[in-house]
N, C-alpha and C positions, 0 to 999 in steps of 0.2 A: 782760421782759428785764432784764439787770443794770444797764444804763445807757441813756441816751437814744438813740433810733434816729436815726442820721445820714442814712441813705438807705434807701429801700425802693421796689420796683417789682414789676410782674407779669411772670411768665415769658411768653415769646412764645406758648406754647400755652395760657396762662391757667390752668394747673393749680396754679401756686404763686405765692406772694408771697415775695420774698426781699429781704434787706437786711443792713445791718450796724450795729453799735454801735461804741463806742470799742475794744472788745477781742474782739468775737465776730461771727460770721456766723449768720444765722437764716434758716430756710426754713419758711414756714407753708403749710398747705393753704388754699384760698380760703374755707373756712368759718371761718378764724381759728385752727384747731387747729395747734399747733406740730408741725411735721414733724421738724425737726432743728435743733439749735444746736451750734456748735463754735467753739473759739478760732481767731482769725485770726492769732495770733502776737504778737510784741512791738512791732511798728511799726504806725502808723495806716494804715488803708486809704484810698485815694483814688479807686478805681474798682472796680466789681464787675459781673460779667455772668454770666448763666446760659446754658448751651447751649440750642439750640432744642428739644431733646427733654427738657430738664429733668434730665438725668443728671449734669451737671457744673456747678460754679461756679468761675469764675476771678476773681482779685482781684489788684490791684496795690497795693503799699504805698509809703510815703514813702521807703523805702530802695531803691527801684527794683527790687523783686523781684516777679515774676509767680508766683503759686501757683495750682494747679488741684487741686480736691478733687472727689470724687464727691459726690452729694447726701446721703450719709450721713456726710460729714466726713472720709473717708479721703484723705490727701494723695496725689495722683498724681505731681506734681513741683513743683519750685520752681526758678526760674532768674533771674539778673540780666538786666534789660532796660534800655533807654534810653527817655526820653520828654521832651517839652517840657511843663513844668507849666502852660502857658497852655491847652492842650487835653487835659484828663484823660479825656475821653469816648471818644476814638478811639485809645487806646493799643493795644488788641487787640480782636479779634473772633473768635467761633466761627463756623465755617461749618456747614452742615447735616450734615456727616459728622464733626463734632466735631474738625476740624482747627482750628488757631488761627493767625491772622495777627497778628503782634506787631511793634511797633517795637523794634529792638535797638540796640545801641550802634554806633558807627562808621559812621553814615549809611547804615544798612541796615535792612531789615525781614526777618522770617523767617516761614516757614510751618512750623509744628510739628505733629506728631501728638499725640494725647491723652496720650501718655506723656512728652512734652517733647522727643522726638527731632526733629532738623532734617530737614525734607523738602527745602526749598529756601530760598535767601536772595535778596533783591532789593536790588541795589547800584548802581543808576544815578543816585541823587541825589548832587549834589555838596555839598549842605548837609544839615543835620539834618532828619530826617523828623519831621513833626508829627502826621500822621494816616495811618491805614490803613483799608481796607475790603475786603471780599470779596463778590462778588455772590451772591445767594441761589441762582442756578443753578450756582455754582462755576466759571463759565467765565472770570471776570475778577477781578483783584486791582488795587487802586489804591493808590499811595503819593503823599503830598503833602508838600512841605517848604519849608524856609527859603530854598532856592535858586530860589524863584518857579516851581517846576515840579511838574506833576502827571504821574506816569507811570502808564500803563495797561498791564497785562500780561494776555495771553490764554493759556488753557490749550491748549498744543500737544498734541493727542491722540496724535500719532505717537510722541512721546518722553515723554509724561506729565509735562511740565514747563511752567511758565509762561514765555513769551517776551515781550519788550517789544513791545507793539502800537502805542503812540503816546505821545508826550510833548507836553504842552501847557505852553508857557512864557508866563508873565505878566510883563511888564516891571516890574522893581523892586517886586515885591509878594510878601510872605510868604504862603504858603498854610497856613491853620490847620486846615482840616477838609475832608473829602471824604465823600460818601455816595452809594451807588448808589440809583437810583430803584427802586421795587417791581417794575417790569417788566424791570429789568436792562439797559435800553437807553440810559440816560443816567447 
């Protein structure tokens, strides 16, 4: 590659190794053969993730833009988001239908489709959101923030929207990260 690799990891299905350098994103097959490399733009990346099926790469850069490409390097969309620089690992997540939960600005999180269209927003935090996650069974979304609150949202099948399920408040403590257990129960 053209410069030092800053980050690399395996895809969830172990079909690819993906990562980034100062100016590019790379995808390798697990035998080390380069699958695809493409420019990541003019700003440095701070987070990168691959969708569970390996079809898409999402990345956040230092100017607070989320960009999503297909695994051949074609740009799907790019949009401004918000995030707290303390936790760069949970700015966004793909679910197994390639929807994206992302921290947005104005104390909200958003659920986007793979083209960047808004499906739903989550706005019950009174402080900045620091982390988001979506359960692997797609039934729950969680947001956590500077207001000492973790909000858990459940998928209401009747209206096909997430409704607030529970709020957990911690006295005078900023919540920096959240993560669903592999069994989706915790």
